[in-house]
N, C-alpha and C positions, 0 to 999 in steps of 0.2 A: 504494500500500500504506499502511496506517496506520502510525504511528510505533512502532517497537520500541525499548524502552529497555533499556541494558545498564549495570549489572545491572538485570534486568527487573523482578523481583518481590520485595518485602519478604517475608522468611520469616515475619513476624508482623504482622498489621495492627493498627491502633488501635481498630478496631471488633470486633464479635463477632457470630456467628450466634446468634439467640435462638430461632428457630423455622424448620423446614424442611419443605416439603411437596413430594411428587413429585419428589425429587432423584433424577436418572437418572445413575448413576455407570458409565462404560464400563469393561469389563474390561481388564486390563493387555494389553499386546501379547504374542502367543505367541513363545516362543524355540524356533526350529527349527533343529537341526544346530548348535546353539552350546551350549558348556558354561558355565552360570552359575557363577561362584566368588565366594563372599562376600569382602568387601574385608578386607585384613590389618590386624593392629595395627601401629603404627609400629615396634615392636621387631623384627618379623619381616622388615624390609626392610633389605637390606645396602647398597643403593645407590639413593637415591631423589632425585628432582628438587627436592623441597621438604621443610622440616622437618615432622615429625609427620605426614606424608601427609595435608595438608589436602585434597588433591584426591580422595582415596578414602574419607574419613570418611562412613560410612552409605550407601555407594553399593556398585554391584555391577559387576564386568568380565565381559566375555564372551571366551573363548579359543577358537582353532581348533587342531585337531591333538590330539596326545596330551599331556594335561595331566601325566602322569606324567613327561614328559621335561623338565619345566620346573624349573630349579633353586629358584625361590621361587615356586610356583604360586599362593600366596594373596597375592602383593603386585604382581605385574605386571599391567599393563592400561593401557588408553587410555579417558579419560572426556571425553566431549563436553559443553562448556559446564558443566563441574563435575557432570556427571551428570544434567542435566535431561532430562526426558521429551521436550520439544519446543523448537523455536526458530522465531523468526519471521523469520529471516534467514539467507541462506547462509553469511554471514561468522561463523565460530564459533572458539572456542578449544579446542584439544586439551590435556588434562593428561595427561602421560605418567608411568608409573611403571615403570621398566626394571629388568631382571635385573642382577645383578653381572656386571661384564666388558663390557657393552654400551657402545659408543663411538658408534655411529650408529644411525639408524632409517630404514627405507624406508616412507614413507607414501604411501598411496593411496586413492582412492575406488572402487578396482576390487579384487576379491578376488584376481585373478591378477597384480596389480601392473603392469597394461598401460599404455601410454601414455595410452590413453584415460581413465584414472582419475587424470589430473593428477599421476602418480607422482613423488615426489621424495625425494632421500637428504639427511638432515639430521643435524647432531650432536644427541645426546640432549640435551634441554633440558626443563624443567619445563613450560612452556606453548608451545604452537605455534599461530600463527594459521593458519587453514585455511578454505577455501572449499568448501561442500558442492556436488554437482551439483544441478542444478534438479529432477531426477528420480532415483530410485535406478537404479544401474547394475546390469546383469544379462546373463546369457546368453540364448539363444534360448529361447522358451517351449516347454513341453511341452504335451502335450494337455490337462493340467489347468490350464493358465495360470501355471505356476510356472517360474522359470528354472532350468536345469540346472546342471551343475558349473562353468559360467561365473560364477556367483556364489552367495551364500548364498540358500537358499530363502527366500521370504516369502509371507505369506498374501494372497490377493486373486485378482481376476478376471484376465482377459487384459490383458497389458501393452500400452501403445501403442508406437508405432515408437521413441520416444526413452526407453522406460522408463515406469514407473508415474508418474502425476502426483503432485505433492507434496501436493495436497489430498485424496488417498485415504486419508491418515493412515498410510500404511505407512512403515516406518523407513528411513532413509539410513544406510548403514553407512561407516565409515572403518577402513581396515586398516593395521595397523603390524607390520612385521618389524624386530626389534631385531638388530643385527649386532655383532660383536666378536670378537676373537681368542680361540680357545679356548672358545666357548660354542656350544652347539646352536642352530640357528635357532628363534627364538621368534616366533610370528605371533599377534597379538591383535587384536580389533576392538571398536569401540564403536558404539552405534546411537543415533539420535535422528530424531524426526519433524520434517521441514521443513514447517511450517504458515504460510503467508503469508495465510491467509484471514482476514477480519474478522469477529470475533464479532458477533452481533446482540443488541440489548436492546430487547424489545418493550413492556416496561412497567416503570415505576418510580414509586412512589407513597408518600408520607409518610403513615403510618397513625396514629401517636400520638407524643407528646412527654412527657417526664416530666423533673423535676429530678434532678441527680445529687446523692446525698447528700454533704454536707460540700464541695460545689464549687458555690457559689450562681450563678456565671456560666455554668455548664456544663449542657447539657441532652442526654439520651440520646433519640435519634429512632428510631423503628421504621420501617424502609424495606422495602417489598415490592419485590422484584426478579424479573422474569421474563426470561431470557436463554438464548441457545443458542450452542453452537459444536460442530459435528459432527465436528471433526478432532482437535484437542488437548484440548478441553474448557475450561470456564470455571475460572479459578484465582483471581480477585479481583474485587471490587466497589469502586468509588470513588465517594464522594458529596462534594459541594462546593456552597457557596452560589454559586459562579460556575462557568463551564465551563472551570476549570483548577484545579490544585491539589486539596486536599481530604484526606479521611480514607479510607485504603485497608483494606479488610477482606478478609483471606484466606480463601478457602473450600476451597482445594485446594492441596497442595504442589506444588513445581515438578518434583518427581521422578516423578510419575505423571500419567496422564491424568486430566483435571478432569471437571466435570459437563458432559455432552452437552446435557442441558436442566436449567436452574436455575430453580426456583421457591422462592424463599427470603425470609426475613424477617431483615434484619441490624439492627444496633443501633449505629450510630456515635455517638460523643460529640463535640458541637460547641457553640460559644457562639452559632452562628446556624443557622437552618434550612438543610438541604441541599436546594438547589432543582435541582440536576443530578446525573445519575448516569451511569456507564459501567462496562463490564466489560472485564476483560482475560483473553485465553486463556492456557493454560498455556505457549504458544509466546511470549508477550509482546506480542502484538498487542492494541491497545485498540480498543474500538468507539467510534463517535461518542457525544458526550454527548446524553442526552435529559432533558427536564424531568421533575422528580418531582412538580410540581403537576398533580393529577388535573383533567381536564376538567370545567368547570362544567356542571351539569344543571339543568333546570327541573322542579320537582316540583309537579304540579298537585293542588290541594285545594279542595273546595267552598267553603271560607271564605277562600280566597286562598292562591295558590300561592307558593312560596319557591324560592330558588336552594339548591343542595347540592353538595358535593363528595365524591367517592370513593364506593366501594360501600356504605358505611355511611350514605351521604346525610346527612353532617354539615351543618347549615345554614350558609349563607354570605351575608354582607351586604357590599354593595359600599360602599366608603368612599373617597371622592376628589374630584376636581376635573374641571371642563372646562378643557382645556389648548388656549387659542386665541390665540396671539400674531396680532394683525391689523395690516393697514395701511390707513390711510384714504386716500381720494382723492375728488375731486370729478368728478361727471358731470352736466353741465347745470345746475350750481349747487347740486347736492345732494351731501351727504356720503355716500358709499358705503364699504363695508368688504370688505376681501379677507382670507381666511384663508391666511397664508403659512406655516403651520407646516412643510410638507414641499416648498414651492416650491424648485427648485434654487438660485435666486439668494439665498434667504433661509435656508435650513435650516442650523442651527448645531448640529452633532452634540455638541460639547462642551457647549453650554448645556443641550440636552435631556437629556443623560446626568447633568448636575449636578442638573437639576430632579428627575429621577426618583429619583436617590439621596436627595435632600432628602425626597421624599415617602415613600420607603421607611423612612427613618429614624424617621419618626413613625407608622409602620405603616399607612399608607394602601396600600389594595390595588387601586384602579382609577383609571383616567384615561379621559376622554372627548375624543377628538380628531376633526377634521373634515377631510374631503377636499374641496378647493376645485376647483369645476368649471371655473375659468378656468385652472388650472394642470396638472391631471391628464392631460388629453388630449395626444396626441402631435402637437406643432406640424409636424412634418415628414412625416407620413404616417399611415396608419391605426393604430388602437390607442392605447395609453396612453403617456405620456411615460416612457421607461426610468429617467431620473434621478430623477423624481417617485416612482415606485413603489419604486426602490432606497432612497430616503430613508425612505419609509413602512415598508418591510421591516426596515431597520435600527433604526428606532425601536421596533418590535414586539419585536425581539430585545433591545434594551436594557431594555425594560419587562419582559420575562420574566425577565431576569437579576436584576432587582430585585423579583421576585414581584408585578409589578403587571399587572392584566389591563387590556386595551384594549377600550373601547367605541368602536367605529369607525363614525362616521356617514359613510355612502357619499355622500350628497349628491345634487345633480342630475345631469342628463346632462353630460358633458364637452363643453365648447364646441369642442374640436378632436378629431381622431381619426376622425372619420366617424361619430359617434354621434348627431349632430343630424339627424333626417330631414327630409323636406320640410315646409314650413309649410302646415298645413291651416286654412283660415279658419274651420272649425267649431269649432276649439279654440283658445281665448286662452292668453296667457302663463300659466303655472303650472299652470292647469287641464288642460292638454295632457298633462303628465306622468302623470296619473292617468286620462285619458279617452281620449286618442288611442291607438288600437291600434299605430301605428308607434313611438310614444314608449315605450310600455309594453314592446314587444320589444326596443326598443334599450336600455332600462334593463337588461332581463335579460341582454342581450349585454354590456353594460358590467360588471355585476356578475361575471358568469362570466369575462371577461377579467381583471378586477381580482384574483380569486382566483387564477387560473392564474398571473398574473405575480408576485404575492406568493409563492406556493409556489415558483416557480423562483428567486425572490430569497432563499429560505432563511427565510421568515417563519414562525415557530411560531404557526400559526393556531389551534391548540387553545386558546390563551389570549385569543382574540379574540371578542367578542360584536358582533353586526352591527346596527347601527341604520339602517333603510332611509331614514328621513327624520327630521332633527332636530325639526321642527314641522311636521305636516301640517295643512293648512287648504284651504279653498275660496275663490277669489276671485270675489266676487259681481259685480264690474264687468268680468269677462272672459269671453268666449264660452265654453260657450253659456249660462252662468248669466245673462249680461246680456241674453239674449233675453227677451221677454215673450210670444212665440208661436213656432210652429213645432216640430219635433222633431228629434232627432239620434240617430245610431246610434254607440254608444260602444264601448270595448275589450272589454267582456264580451259583445259581439254582440247586445245588445238595443237597442231604440228607445225613447226617452223623450220625452215631451211637456214642452215648456217653458213652456206656458200653465197646467199643472196643478201646484199646489204639491207635492202628494203624489208626483207623478212626478218632480219635480226632486229631492225628498229621497231618493227610492228610487234615483235615478241616482248620487247621492254615495255612498250607503250601499253599493249593489252593486258599483260600481267601485273603491271603497276596499278592499272585500274581495277582489275579483278581483286588483287590483294587489298586495295583500298576500300573497295565496297564490301568485301566480306567482312573485314574487321569493324568497318564503320557500322554496318547493319547489325552486328552483334552487340556493339556498344549502345546504338540507338534503341535496340530491342530490350536490353536489360536497364538502360536508364534514359527513358524517353526525354527528350529536350536537351540531352547533354550534347556538348560541342566536340567534334573530333577533327583533328588536322594532322598535318605531317609537314616536316622541315625540309629544306634543301640549302646547300650552299650555291653560289652563283656559278652557272655552267661555264662562264667565261674563265673560271679558275682552272678548268681542265687543261687550259694551254700549258699550264705549269705542272699538270698532273697527268700526263698521257695514258696511264694505265686505268683511268677511271672515267666514266661517262654520267652526266646528269640530264635526264629528260623530264623535267616537272610539268610540261605543258598539259598533260592529260588531266592532272588534278585541279588545274584551273578551270576545266570545262564543266559543263553542267551535267555530264554523264557520271561524274565522279560524286559519290556520296559524302565526301569529307565537307565539313562546314567551313573550314578555313585553311589557309597555307601560310606557312612560316618560312620567310626568306631570309637568307643570312647575307651580310655585306660589311666588309671591313675595309677602312680607308688605305690600309697597306697592300691590298690585293687588286687595285685598280680603281678607276674612276667610279663614282656612284652610278652614272649613266650607263657606262659600260656593263657593270654587273647587274643592274636591274634589267636592261634591255635584253641580257641574255637569257633571262627566265622565260621570255617570250609568252608572257601571261595573257596578252591580247586584252580584250575588254571583258575581264572576268567579273562576274557578279558576286564573288565570295569575298568575305573578309581575308584581309591580308595583314600579318604581323612581321615584325623584324625582331625574333627572339634572340638574335646574336648580332652585336656589333660590339666594337671595342677599340681601344688604343693601344697599337703595338709598341713595345719598347724600342723597336728599331726606327720608329717614326717620331716618337716623342721622348725627349730626354728626362723629363720630370712629371711627377703626377699633377702639377699645376698645368703644365702645357698639354698634358693628356686629358684633364678635365675640359679644358677649352676646346680641344679637338673633337671629342665625343659630343658636345653641346652643338658645335657647328655641323657635325655630320648628322645629328638627329634633326636640325633644322632644314638641312639640304634634302632630307627625305620627305619633308612636307611639300616640297615643290616638284615631286615627281610627276613626269608627264602622263604615265599610264597607270600607275598604282596609287591608291590612297590607303596608307596605312592606319591600321587600328590599334597598334600597339609597339612598344619598344622594351626590349630586356637587354641589359647589358651583360657582355661576357668579360668577366664574371665578378661575383661578389667576393670571393675569398679563395680562389684556387692557386694556393701558394706553391704547390708542386709544379704548376704549369706557369712558367714566369715569362712566356712570350709576349703576355699582354698585361698591362696595368690592371689591378683590381680595384674595386669601388673603394676598399679601406686603405689603399696605399696613400701615403702622405697625409696620414691622419684623416682619411675619408674626403679627400677634395673631390674625386669623381662623384661619390655619393651625395655630397652636398649640391654639386653643380646641377646634377640631372634631377633634383628632388622636386616632386610635384608641389611641395609646400612652398618653394621658392619660384618654380616656374610651372604654374598651373596649366598653362597651354605651352606645350613642348614645341610648338612651331613658332614662338617668339622669344 
């Protein structure tokens, strides 16, 4: 059961309701065979358990029997939890108001004061701790499904063997008989709904922000909330920049049933954006926290697509870094690098949390991370390494708490866990990932398992963008591209001749399209609305790398099911125009980002000149003739093992500050 707080609900929240649509307010509970009497003024009470009758202020008592026989009929009563409509726990407090002359009270959950009702005789006192039954007690049902004289009649259908379930919304009654010498028996009852169900919040979204007059560091945020509670109803909404604490906005008082369905816009005031929201039932039960950040969408346009958030499709630009702490090692005399971000031996939660907060403080909103094929597979059996996936899920949660979206590069097939199929001599290293039918299906299975395991680990995948490969290319020295003759049947089911140049190109284009669509369809099936892309370095760079070929044109076209394309361009590898033109994107309608650009040490002698260089490069990309970019991520934040490029933290963070959205909200100026 979710946590129930006592006292549960502030009577007045610090937020306010500014607009409400489709608010469904349940009617109050019917009072059957009980006499409702208004609470008394304090002066009318001759003997009372607390000064000024705090327990009965603004509330009502219900009486059994002949009200005319009561010496002080407008004062006597029992109030459960200060007269609240519902409680989320069987443990409650009874506030007693007794008639003059009463010295003791018989308290029971049963109207006949039977032992089954946990009946007790106690001295009269202002507050009595009490435990409600898990289901209302009553006599045998009649034909209409209502208990007979064995208990108070209640509305509802046929009771169960142990009484009506607490989730039915029917009240539970507590009965009190005041006793004393020389007074007539006085029996009173109080009712409350025991509701232990957890309310649901299906949507929460920040719609607008505005400065609060005369409070320069405070903002009023308009937050749309959709929630439901079918038993006691919704009473309050809490918004917070973190999944704890925050601003509570009351939407219904605790003394009546709240909103069964809540479609509301609230306006909390805070110095930082509310990134999480939850709702509380009238019974005091809180829902889980949900993010207020709307899922990112890709809007296609003939002159270049964009990213957008929310139903109003507000444009969104990715601003951030490639986060890739790597370890260098030697294989056969050559230096190799391994991405150890989430490897169980190296993952540092404190460090990554500090890094994300540092990015958020400068208003960066995106980070690109990489899954390492040598670490993600399960070394002890099939599937993925639970510890690795747990670290990744935790990282995604931390990023969400700081309002940072994760661009996740899924990488190659895991080396362990049963994802590497047999070796087929027709397909050499690297090319096999895109051409071998077994590899393509293994990749689909890997992505599916990754999503399932991340969901099980509580990762908020609505904030994740999926990059199928960081830089896709073809290895000309690997089979079948190394062949000068013969033919090969590939993953798309077609056969291609390696002796004909046009057939070789068709094989690359057709299979890249098949590979992209297969994996994109799997992710879209499991995560509807998610965004999928893949990355490329500029094809013009191949003039310096004759053993490799890049043909990204097919993923810019409408037949490809990817949502965005990630193009990489560096100032030390040629002019920006030369590199961008080599992608041959045409008039793509897809969103395009530049998730890799940077300042080479060979081109910039100091971090200060490097900071100026990356800012100028970013501004140049805003004036491209054919492509309109929807995001920039610098290579890299902290890859100290790869020293070819300046990192964001070099020189005391000069590049980090120069690119910061906090200082440059418009990256094109």
